[in-house]
C-alpha positions as CSV (number, residue, x, y, z in Angstrom):
1,X,34.5,-10.9,7.0
2,X,30.7,-10.3,7.1
3,X,28.4,-12.4,9.2
4,X,24.8,-12.2,10.5
5,X,23.2,-13.3,13.7
6,X,20.8,-15.5,11.6
7,X,22.2,-17.2,8.5
8,X,19.2,-18.2,6.5
9,X,20.6,-18.5,3.0
10,X,24.2,-18.5,1.8
11,X,25.3,-15.2,0.4
12,X,25.7,-15.2,-3.3
13,X,28.7,-12.9,-3.0
14,X,30.3,-14.9,-0.2
15,X,31.2,-13.6,3.3
16,X,34.8,-12.5,2.6
17,X,35.1,-9.1,1.1
18,X,38.2,-7.6,-0.6
19,X,39.4,-4.4,-2.3
20,X,36.6,-2.5,-4.0
21,X,33.8,-4.1,-2.0
22,X,31.6,-2.1,0.4
23,X,29.6,-2.9,3.5
24,X,27.5,-1.1,6.1
25,X,25.5,0.7,3.4
26,X,22.3,-1.2,4.2
27,X,22.0,0.0,7.8
28,X,23.4,3.5,7.0
29,X,21.1,4.3,4.1
30,X,18.0,2.6,5.5
31,X,18.5,4.1,9.0
32,X,17.8,0.7,10.5
33,X,19.8,-1.4,12.9
34,X,22.8,-3.4,11.5
35,X,21.9,-6.8,10.1
36,X,25.5,-7.8,9.7
37,X,28.7,-7.9,11.8
38,X,31.9,-6.9,10.1
39,X,35.3,-8.2,11.3
40,X,38.8,-7.6,9.9
41,X,40.5,-10.9,9.2
42,X,43.7,-9.0,7.9
43,X,45.0,-5.5,8.3
44,X,42.7,-3.3,6.2
45,X,42.5,0.2,4.9
46,X,39.1,1.5,4.1
47,X,37.1,4.7,3.4
48,X,34.2,5.7,5.7
49,X,31.3,7.6,4.2
50,X,28.5,9.1,6.3
51,X,24.9,9.1,5.1
52,X,25.0,12.9,4.7
53,X,28.0,12.6,2.4
54,X,26.4,10.1,0.0
55,X,25.0,12.7,-2.4
56,X,28.4,14.3,-2.7
57,X,29.9,10.9,-3.3
58,X,27.6,10.4,-6.3
59,X,28.5,13.7,-7.8
60,X,32.2,13.1,-7.3
61,X,32.3,9.4,-8.1
62,X,29.3,8.2,-10.2
63,X,30.8,4.7,-10.9
64,X,31.0,4.0,-7.2
65,X,27.3,5.0,-6.7
66,X,26.3,2.8,-9.7
67,X,28.3,-0.1,-8.4
68,X,26.4,0.1,-5.1
69,X,23.1,0.3,-6.8
70,X,23.8,-2.6,-9.2
71,X,25.1,-4.7,-6.4
72,X,22.1,-4.0,-4.3
73,X,19.7,-4.8,-7.2
74,X,21.4,-8.1,-7.9
75,X,21.5,-8.9,-4.2
76,X,17.8,-8.1,-3.8
77,X,16.8,-10.3,-6.7
78,X,18.8,-13.2,-5.2
79,X,17.3,-12.8,-1.8
80,X,13.8,-12.3,-3.2
81,X,14.2,-15.6,-5.0
82,X,15.4,-17.3,-1.8
83,X,12.3,-15.9,0.1
84,X,10.0,-17.0,-2.7
85,X,11.3,-20.6,-2.4
86,X,11.0,-20.6,1.4
87,X,7.6,-19.0,1.8
88,X,5.8,-19.3,-1.6
89,X,7.4,-22.6,-2.5
90,X,8.4,-21.4,-6.0
91,X,11.1,-19.5,-7.8
92,X,10.9,-15.8,-8.3
93,X,12.4,-16.2,-11.9
94,X,9.6,-15.9,-14.4
95,X,9.3,-15.1,-18.2
96,X,6.8,-13.3,-20.4
97,X,4.7,-16.5,-21.0
98,X,3.7,-16.2,-17.4
99,X,1.5,-13.2,-18.3
100,X,-1.2,-15.6,-19.6
101,X,-1.5,-17.2,-16.2
102,X,-1.7,-13.8,-14.6
103,X,-4.5,-12.8,-17.0
104,X,-6.4,-16.1,-16.3
105,X,-6.3,-15.6,-12.6
106,X,-7.7,-12.0,-12.8
107,X,-10.3,-13.0,-15.3
108,X,-11.6,-15.7,-12.9
109,X,-11.7,-13.1,-10.1
110,X,-13.7,-10.8,-12.4
111,X,-10.9,-8.2,-12.2
112,X,-11.2,-7.3,-15.8
113,X,-8.9,-4.3,-15.9
114,X,-6.0,-6.4,-14.7
115,X,-7.0,-9.4,-16.9
116,X,-7.3,-7.3,-20.1
117,X,-3.9,-5.7,-19.5
118,X,-2.2,-9.0,-18.9
119,X,-3.8,-10.7,-21.9
120,X,-2.7,-7.7,-24.0
121,X,0.9,-7.8,-22.8
122,X,1.0,-11.6,-23.3
123,X,0.1,-11.2,-26.9
124,X,2.6,-8.4,-27.4
125,X,5.5,-10.2,-25.9
126,X,4.5,-13.8,-27.1
127,X,3.2,-13.3,-30.6
128,X,3.8,-17.0,-31.4
129,X,2.6,-18.3,-28.0
130,X,0.3,-21.2,-27.9
131,X,-2.4,-19.3,-26.0
132,X,-2.5,-16.2,-28.2
133,X,-5.8,-17.0,-29.9
134,X,-7.4,-17.8,-26.6
135,X,-6.1,-14.5,-25.2
136,X,-7.5,-12.6,-28.1
137,X,-10.9,-14.2,-27.7
138,X,-11.0,-13.5,-24.0
139,X,-9.9,-9.9,-24.5
140,X,-12.9,-9.3,-26.9
141,X,-15.3,-10.9,-24.3
142,X,-14.2,-8.8,-21.3
143,X,-13.4,-5.5,-23.2
144,X,-16.7,-3.9,-22.3
145,X,-15.9,-4.3,-18.6
146,X,-12.3,-3.4,-18.7
147,X,-12.9,0.4,-18.6
148,X,-9.6,1.2,-17.0
149,X,-7.3,-1.5,-18.4
150,X,-5.2,1.0,-20.4
151,X,-6.7,4.3,-19.2
152,X,-3.8,6.5,-18.3
153,X,-2.9,10.0,-19.2
154,X,0.7,11.2,-19.8
155,X,2.0,14.6,-19.0
156,X,5.7,14.4,-20.0
157,X,7.2,11.9,-17.5
158,X,4.1,12.1,-15.3
159,X,1.4,9.5,-15.7
160,X,-2.0,9.3,-14.0
161,X,-3.5,5.9,-13.3
162,X,-7.1,5.5,-12.0
163,X,-7.8,3.1,-9.1
164,X,-7.5,-0.6,-10.1
165,X,-5.6,0.0,-13.3
166,X,-2.4,-2.0,-13.8
167,X,0.9,-0.3,-14.2
168,X,2.7,-3.5,-15.0
169,X,2.3,-7.3,-14.7
170,X,4.7,-10.0,-13.5
171,X,6.5,-11.6,-16.4
172,X,6.3,-8.4,-18.4
173,X,9.6,-7.0,-19.7
174,X,10.4,-3.7,-18.1
175,X,12.4,-0.6,-19.0
176,X,11.1,2.0,-16.5
177,X,11.1,2.6,-12.8
178,X,8.4,4.7,-11.1
179,X,8.3,7.3,-8.4
180,X,4.9,7.8,-6.8
181,X,3.9,11.5,-6.8
182,X,0.4,11.1,-5.4
183,X,-1.8,8.2,-4.3
184,X,-0.7,4.6,-3.6
185,X,0.2,1.4,-5.5
186,X,0.0,-2.2,-4.4
187,X,2.6,-4.7,-5.3
188,X,1.2,-8.3,-5.7
189,X,2.2,-11.7,-6.9
190,X,0.0,-14.6,-8.2
191,X,0.9,-17.8,-6.5
192,X,-1.1,-21.1,-6.6
193,X,-4.1,-19.2,-7.9
194,X,-3.9,-16.7,-5.0
195,X,-3.0,-13.0,-5.1
196,X,-0.3,-12.4,-2.5
197,X,0.0,-8.8,-1.3
198,X,3.7,-7.9,-1.0
199,X,3.5,-4.2,-0.3
200,X,1.4,-1.0,-0.4
201,X,3.6,1.9,-1.6
202,X,2.8,5.5,-1.0
203,X,4.0,9.0,-2.1
204,X,7.7,9.2,-2.5
205,X,8.2,5.4,-2.9
206,X,10.2,4.0,-5.9
207,X,9.3,0.7,-7.6
208,X,10.1,-1.2,-10.7
209,X,13.8,-0.4,-10.6
210,X,15.1,-4.0,-10.8
211,X,13.7,-4.6,-14.2
212,X,15.2,-1.3,-15.4
213,X,18.6,-2.0,-13.9
214,X,19.0,-5.6,-14.9
215,X,16.8,-5.9,-18.0
216,X,14.8,-8.8,-16.6
217,X,11.1,-9.5,-16.5
218,X,9.0,-8.0,-13.7
219,X,8.7,-10.3,-10.7
220,X,5.4,-8.8,-9.4
221,X,2.4,-6.9,-10.5
222,X,1.8,-3.2,-9.7
223,X,-1.8,-2.0,-9.5
224,X,-3.2,1.4,-8.6
225,X,-4.5,1.0,-5.0
226,X,-6.2,4.4,-5.5
227,X,-6.0,7.1,-8.1
228,X,-2.3,7.9,-8.4
229,X,0.2,10.0,-10.3
230,X,3.7,8.5,-10.9
231,X,6.9,9.7,-12.5
232,X,8.1,7.2,-15.1
233,X,11.9,7.1,-15.6
234,X,13.3,5.1,-18.5
235,X,17.0,4.1,-19.0
236,X,17.9,7.3,-20.9
237,X,16.4,9.6,-18.2
238,X,17.9,7.5,-15.5
239,X,21.4,7.9,-17.0
240,X,20.9,11.7,-17.0
241,X,19.6,11.7,-13.5
242,X,22.8,10.0,-12.2
243,X,24.8,13.2,-12.8
244,X,22.1,15.9,-12.7
245,X,19.9,14.7,-9.8
246,X,22.1,12.9,-7.2
247,X,19.3,13.1,-4.7
248,X,17.2,10.7,-6.8
249,X,20.1,8.2,-6.8
250,X,20.5,8.6,-3.1
251,X,16.8,8.0,-2.7
252,X,17.0,4.9,-4.8
253,X,20.0,3.6,-2.8
254,X,18.0,4.2,0.4
255,X,15.0,2.3,-1.0
256,X,17.1,-0.7,-2.1
257,X,18.8,-0.7,1.3
258,X,15.4,-0.7,3.1
259,X,14.2,-3.5,0.9
260,X,17.3,-5.6,1.6
261,X,17.0,-5.0,5.4
262,X,13.3,-5.9,5.2
263,X,13.9,-9.1,3.2
264,X,16.6,-10.3,5.7
265,X,13.9,-9.8,8.5
266,X,11.5,-11.8,6.4
267,X,14.0,-14.6,5.9
268,X,14.7,-14.7,9.7
269,X,10.9,-15.0,10.1
270,X,10.9,-18.3,8.2
271,X,13.0,-19.9,11.0
272,X,10.1,-19.5,13.5
273,X,8.4,-22.9,13.6
274,X,5.2,-21.8,15.3
275,X,2.9,-20.3,12.5
276,X,1.2,-18.0,15.0
277,X,4.6,-16.7,16.1
278,X,5.5,-16.1,12.5
279,X,2.4,-13.9,12.1
280,X,3.2,-11.8,15.2
281,X,6.8,-11.5,14.0
282,X,5.6,-10.4,10.5
283,X,3.4,-7.7,12.1
284,X,6.4,-6.6,14.2
285,X,8.6,-6.4,11.1
286,X,6.0,-4.1,9.4
287,X,6.0,-1.8,12.4
288,X,9.8,-1.6,12.3
289,X,9.7,-1.0,8.6
290,X,7.4,1.9,9.0
291,X,9.4,3.2,12.0
292,X,6.5,2.9,14.4
293,X,7.8,2.7,18.0
294,X,7.3,-0.9,19.0
295,X,7.0,-0.2,22.7
296,X,4.2,2.3,22.1
297,X,0.7,1.7,23.7
298,X,-0.9,3.6,20.8
299,X,-3.2,1.7,18.4
300,X,-2.3,1.0,14.8
301,X,-4.1,-0.3,11.8
302,X,-2.1,-2.1,9.1
303,X,-2.6,-1.8,5.4
304,X,-3.7,-5.4,5.0
305,X,-6.0,-8.1,6.5
306,X,-5.7,-11.6,7.9
307,X,-5.7,-13.3,4.5
308,X,-2.7,-11.2,3.3
309,X,-0.9,-11.8,6.6
310,X,-1.2,-15.6,6.3
311,X,0.2,-15.4,2.7
312,X,3.1,-13.3,3.9
313,X,4.3,-16.1,6.2
314,X,3.7,-18.8,3.7
315,X,0.6,-20.4,5.1
316,X,-1.7,-22.1,2.7
317,X,-5.4,-21.0,2.8
318,X,-6.5,-24.4,4.1
319,X,-4.0,-24.2,7.0
320,X,-4.5,-20.6,7.8
321,X,-8.1,-20.4,9.2
322,X,-7.3,-22.2,12.5
323,X,-4.2,-20.0,13.1
324,X,-6.1,-16.8,12.3
325,X,-8.8,-17.7,14.7
326,X,-6.2,-18.2,17.4
327,X,-4.7,-14.8,16.7
328,X,-8.2,-13.2,17.1
329,X,-8.6,-14.8,20.5
330,X,-6.2,-12.0,21.6
331,X,-8.7,-9.2,22.2
332,X,-6.0,-6.6,21.5
333,X,-5.9,-7.8,17.8
334,X,-9.0,-6.9,15.9
335,X,-10.4,-6.6,12.4
336,X,-11.6,-3.1,11.3
337,X,-12.9,-2.6,7.8
338,X,-11.1,-5.8,6.7
339,X,-7.7,-4.5,8.0
340,X,-5.7,-5.8,11.0
341,X,-6.0,-3.4,14.0
342,X,-3.8,-3.6,17.0
343,X,-5.4,-1.9,20.1
344,X,-1.8,-1.6,21.4
345,X,1.4,-1.8,19.4
346,X,3.2,-3.0,22.5
347,X,1.1,-6.1,22.5
348,X,2.6,-7.2,19.1
349,X,6.1,-6.5,20.5
350,X,5.4,-8.6,23.6
351,X,4.0,-11.5,21.6
352,X,6.9,-11.4,19.1
353,X,9.5,-11.4,21.9
354,X,7.8,-14.4,23.5
355,X,7.8,-16.5,20.3
356,X,11.3,-15.5,19.4
357,X,12.4,-16.6,22.9
358,X,10.6,-19.9,22.5
359,X,12.3,-20.5,19.1
360,X,15.8,-19.8,20.6
361,X,15.1,-22.3,23.4
362,X,14.0,-24.9,20.9
363,X,17.1,-24.4,18.8
364,X,19.3,-24.6,21.9
365,X,17.7,-27.9,22.8
366,X,18.2,-29.3,19.3
367,X,21.9,-28.2,19.4
368,X,22.4,-29.8,22.8
369,X,20.8,-33.0,21.7
370,X,23.0,-33.2,18.6
371,X,26.1,-32.9,20.8
372,X,25.1,-35.9,23.0
């Protein structure tokens, strides 16, 4: 039986595992602390695989490796949908018609590269859509300003994208995953006419794998944060890599494990009632994710600003300003070049511990009152 310290959402697969199921892969492959507790409810015989043995497992038993990857992908999409409902107040499930809304948002923000790309993909994937004529008209109007909308150069599997060009848009069907060779890519989502920053990915990171593995529309946008080079892997190449390059499959498993670990932390964050506490906890999660010692007295600058932090914890813009001002009353939290800067990493750890403790006390009080 698998259980977690904080049960935020019911597991789609259930908590009772049987023959053929696997567990412990998330913490092993991500090199993070366990997010689950495993307990034998009957006598059980199992196989233990160390992290260093995983590449060999792939070579010797490809179906097992693919089962783990497919299970992780399915689980991640389920958890991502749960997090979207809790923080963004909407479902993560979208379809190609959503591309028009994405294009409209970027056009209003004068981000013409992204708008042109999304309009173009909307027309391609919705040739009979009700907004096709409007999309064509707007593409013609912004074309002179969309200098990098489709400006990429291919060199075999390698592609070069200039800064601010779009690799894919949410709602677009996908059949490729990408591995960053150079530069960085930001992953965003359009929610209530706001662009929510989900992640900034760097060299060695893999993204776009869920659309390839499950043949479903993209759930987010990918935009070149700076000039970048990526390796594009389609289904045919991916199938070949499974047997010829087990290190790629091991890296993908590690990536999915890290994302599942991260999303569980984000789900636990939603249980903190105090919005300022959620913000400190979100910063703490980012430090853990990037393996920065949380007890360090060293300074650290995050890849995002206060607006993005507020959206991460599900605060509407109209509610965020007051909470953000409260955070900046702490002189050890500053803004440098529009990015959050902690004078001391340990300060974030101390604040997070305080708010988590207050949340546990509040929950204990409610449980005690319920028993009376």
